[in-house]
C-alpha positions in Angstrom: 10.6 0.6 45.9 12.6 -1.6 43.3 9.5 -3.3 42.1 7.6 0.2 41.6 10.7 0.7 39.7 10.5 -2.4 37.4 6.8 -2.1 36.9 7.0 1.3 35.6 10.2 0.4 33.2 8.0 -2.3 31.7 5.0 -0.1 30.9 7.7 2.4 29.0 9.1 -0.5 27.0 5.6 -2.1 26.3 4.4 1.6 25.0 7.2 1.9 23.1 7.2 -1.4 21.4 3.2 -0.6 20.7 3.9 2.7 19.7 4.6 2.4 16.4 1.4 0.5 15.4 -0.6 3.0 17.1 1.2 5.8 14.9 0.3 4.9 11.7 -0.9 0.9 10.8 -0.1 -0.3 7.0 -3.9 -0.9 6.7 -6.7 0.2 4.4 -10.7 0.1 5.3 -14.2 -0.3 3.2 -17.2 1.5 4.0 -20.6 2.3 2.3 -24.2 2.0 2.6 -26.7 -0.5 1.3 -29.8 0.6 -0.4 -33.7 -1.1 -1.9 -33.5 -0.1 -5.8 -35.7 3.1 -4.8 -32.4 4.4 -3.1 -34.1 3.8 0.5 -31.7 2.8 3.2 -31.6 -0.7 4.2 -30.8 -1.5 8.1 -29.8 -5.3 9.5 -28.6 -6.4 6.6 -25.6 -9.1 7.0 -22.2 -8.2 4.8 -19.5 -10.6 5.0 -15.7 -9.6 3.9 -13.5 -12.4 2.6 -10.2 -12.2 2.2 -9.7 -13.7 -1.5 -5.8 -14.8 -0.6 -6.3 -16.2 2.7 -9.8 -17.0 2.8 -10.3 -15.3 6.0 -13.7 -13.6 7.0 -15.4 -10.5 8.6 -19.1 -9.9 9.3 -21.1 -7.4 10.5 -24.6 -6.1 10.4 -25.7 -2.5 8.7 -26.4 -0.1 11.0 -30.1 2.0 11.2 -28.8 4.2 8.3 -28.0 0.9 6.6 -24.1 1.8 6.3 -21.3 -0.7 7.7 -17.7 -0.3 7.8 -14.4 -2.7 7.9 -11.6 -0.9 9.6 -7.9 -2.0 9.8 -7.7 -4.1 6.8 -4.6 -5.4 5.0 -4.1 -4.3 1.4 -5.1 -7.0 -0.8 -8.3 -8.3 -3.0 -11.4 -9.0 -1.2 -15.1 -10.7 -2.0 -18.0 -8.4 -0.3 -21.1 -10.4 0.3 -24.2 -8.8 0.4 -27.4 -10.7 1.4 -30.9 -10.1 3.1 -34.3 -11.9 2.7 -36.4 -10.6 0.0 -33.5 -9.9 -2.1 -31.2 -11.2 -4.4 -27.5 -12.0 -3.0 -24.8 -9.5 -4.4 -21.2 -10.2 -4.6 -18.6 -7.5 -5.1 -15.1 -7.6 -5.8 -12.9 -4.9 -4.4 -9.3 -4.2 -3.8 -8.3 -2.2 -0.6 -5.0 -0.2 -0.5 -2.7 1.1 1.8 -4.1 4.3 3.9 -7.2 4.7 1.5 -10.6 4.5 2.2 -12.6 1.9 -0.4 -16.4 3.4 -0.9 -18.7 0.7 -2.0 -22.4 1.5 -2.3 -24.5 -1.9 -2.3 -27.8 -1.9 -4.3 -30.0 -4.8 -3.7 -32.4 -6.1 -6.3 -35.5 -7.4 -5.3 -35.8 -11.4 -5.9 -35.0 -14.7 -4.2 -31.6 -14.7 -2.0 -30.5 -17.6 -4.3 -30.2 -15.9 -6.7 -26.8 -13.4 -7.2 -25.5 -10.3 -8.8 -21.8 -9.9 -9.2 -20.5 -6.6 -9.3 -16.7 -5.2 -9.4 -16.3 -2.2 -7.8 -14.4 0.6 -9.5 -12.4 3.0 -7.3 -13.1 6.8 -7.5 -11.2 8.7 -9.4 -11.1 11.5 -6.3 -11.3 10.4 -3.1 -14.0 13.1 -0.9 -13.6 11.3 2.5 -10.5 13.1 3.3 -7.8 16.0 2.1 -5.2 14.0 2.0 -3.3 14.0 -1.6 -1.8 10.5 -1.9 -0.7 8.0 -4.9 -0.4 4.0 -4.3 1.6 1.8 -7.0 0.8 -1.9 -6.6 2.4 -5.0 -6.9 1.8 -5.9 -10.4 3.1 -2.3 -11.7 5.9 -2.7 -9.3 7.2 -5.9 -10.7 7.1 -4.2 -14.7 8.7 -1.6 -13.6 12.6 -1.2 -14.8 13.8 0.1 -11.5 17.6 1.1 -12.0 19.6 -0.9 -9.5 16.7 -2.5 -8.0 16.1 0.5 -5.7 12.4 0.6 -4.5 12.5 4.0 -3.3 12.6 5.2 -6.7 9.1 4.4 -6.8 8.5 7.8 -5.1 9.8 9.4 -8.2 6.7 8.5 -10.4 4.6 10.1 -8.3 3.1 14.1 -8.9 4.6 16.6 -7.2 8.0 14.5 -6.3 11.1 15.6 -7.8 14.8 14.1 -7.8 17.3 15.9 -5.3 19.8 17.9 -6.4 23.3 16.1 -7.1 25.0 16.1 -3.7 22.2 17.1 -1.5 21.5 15.3 1.5 18.9 13.0 2.4 17.0 10.1 0.7 17.3 11.6 -2.9 13.7 13.5 -3.7 11.7 15.9 -2.3 7.8 16.0 -2.4 6.0 18.9 -2.6 8.7 21.3 -2.4 9.9 20.1 0.7 13.1 19.3 2.1 14.3 15.8 1.7 15.2 15.5 5.0 11.8 16.2 6.4 10.2 13.0 4.7 8.9 10.1 6.8 9.2 6.5 6.1 6.9 3.6 7.0 7.5 -0.1 6.8 4.9 -2.5 7.5 3.6 0.4 10.2 6.7 0.6 11.8 9.1 3.8 11.7 11.6 3.3 9.1 13.8 6.7 9.8 17.5 6.8 10.2 17.5 9.3 12.6 20.8 10.9 11.8 20.5 12.0 8.4 16.7 11.9 8.3 16.6 9.2 5.4 15.2 5.6 4.8 17.3 3.1 7.2 19.0 0.7 5.2 20.2 0.5 1.3 18.6 -3.1 0.9 17.1 -4.3 -2.1 13.6 -5.3 -1.1 11.6 -4.3 -4.6 10.2 -7.5 -5.3 9.0 -8.0 -1.9 6.7 -4.9 -1.8 3.2 -5.5 -2.0 2.3 -1.4 -2.2 4.3 1.6 -1.9 2.1 4.9 -1.1 3.0 8.2 -1.2 1.1 11.1 0.4 2.3 14.3 -0.9 0.0 16.9 1.0 -2.1 17.2 4.3 -1.2 13.8 5.8 -3.3 12.3 8.8 -2.8 12.9 12.0 -1.7 9.0 12.6 1.6 10.3 10.9 2.7 13.2 13.1 6.1 13.4 11.9 7.9 15.1 8.9 6.6 18.2 7.0 7.6 16.3 3.6 6.0 13.4 2.0 4.8 10.5 3.7 6.0 7.1 2.6 5.0 3.7 3.4 5.8 0.4 2.2 3.7 -2.7 2.7 5.6 -6.0 2.0 3.9 -8.8 0.8 2.4 -11.7 3.1 1.7 -15.4 2.7 -1.9 -17.1 1.2 -3.3 -20.1 1.3 -1.3 -21.2 -1.7 2.5 -21.4 -2.5 3.7 -18.9 -5.1 7.0 -17.6 -6.3 8.7 -16.0 -9.0 12.0 -15.3 -10.4 13.6 -12.4 -12.2 16.9 -11.1 -14.1 17.2 -7.8 -15.4 20.2 -7.5 -17.9 22.3 -4.2 -19.3 25.2 -4.9 -21.4 26.7 -2.4 -23.7 26.5 -5.1 -26.6 22.7 -4.0 -26.6 24.0 -0.5 -26.6 25.1 2.1 -29.5 28.3 4.6 -29.4 27.4 7.7 -29.0 28.0 10.5 -31.9 31.4 11.9 -30.5 32.7 8.5 -29.5 32.3 7.7 -33.4 33.5 10.3 -34.1 37.0 10.1 -32.3 37.1 6.3 -33.3 36.8 5.3 -30.0 35.0 2.5 -28.6 32.0 1.6 -26.2 32.7 1.6 -22.5 32.1 -2.0 -21.2 29.0 -2.4 -19.0 27.8 -6.0 -17.8 25.3 -5.5 -15.0 23.1 -8.3 -14.0 20.4 -8.1 -11.5 18.7 -11.6 -10.5 16.8 -12.8 -7.6 13.6 -15.0 -6.7 10.4 -14.8 -4.3 8.3 -17.4 -2.9 5.8 -17.5 -0.2 2.9 -19.3 1.2 1.1 -20.6 3.9 3.0 -21.6 7.5 1.3 -24.6 9.5 
């Protein structure tokens, strides 16, 4: 009996450890069709996908309807190579974002396979594959954003439909689509990051410069999130690549750069002192 009990406990622990990944993985996907110049679908075409940061490769063959799919992709830049005898080799540069389905339809041109056609994929303004309303903030925008106190959750406030909570309200400081701030759900690299005592993001640390992508679903979240009637906030942290890279930063606020307001000047007062220096650095690379 003790052995059976141990097995049951072990199974439950493994299930709980894996449930965060099953619930919502911080990934995106690529899907599309391969066509010839007349618009006819081409089956049996080799499609190769390469992560431009790590050179990791995936490959597939288009199905009988000319369709292909690469699910569960880490947010990054990719090179999509499509090749078939009798057609020019097509190369498409595409960016995958968290919780986004990127549609890439490739039209092959008749010619020698040794010839190459390079295309830059452009994300559609309206994603028709699902009804979710969402917004994604990329790493480049995050790095250039002058966030006060470098609080990464403030990135949610630049999303349409998100407003700051009233002063003194409980929760995480913003309301999504009119819902209470305690109704928001937070994921960090696909794992729940919710403080269950106050229904807010767990921890008050500053990881802004370690964020690869910051995504907010404001309406009709997909089934894998399964919790919260407010916004679904998903944070994906940066990962290593084949090259070492890093950055250093300094954000300065100083009263020497500010002017005294009208009432201070009128009363003969002086500006309040202000000295704030927020600095840090990031570094990443391959682990061998």
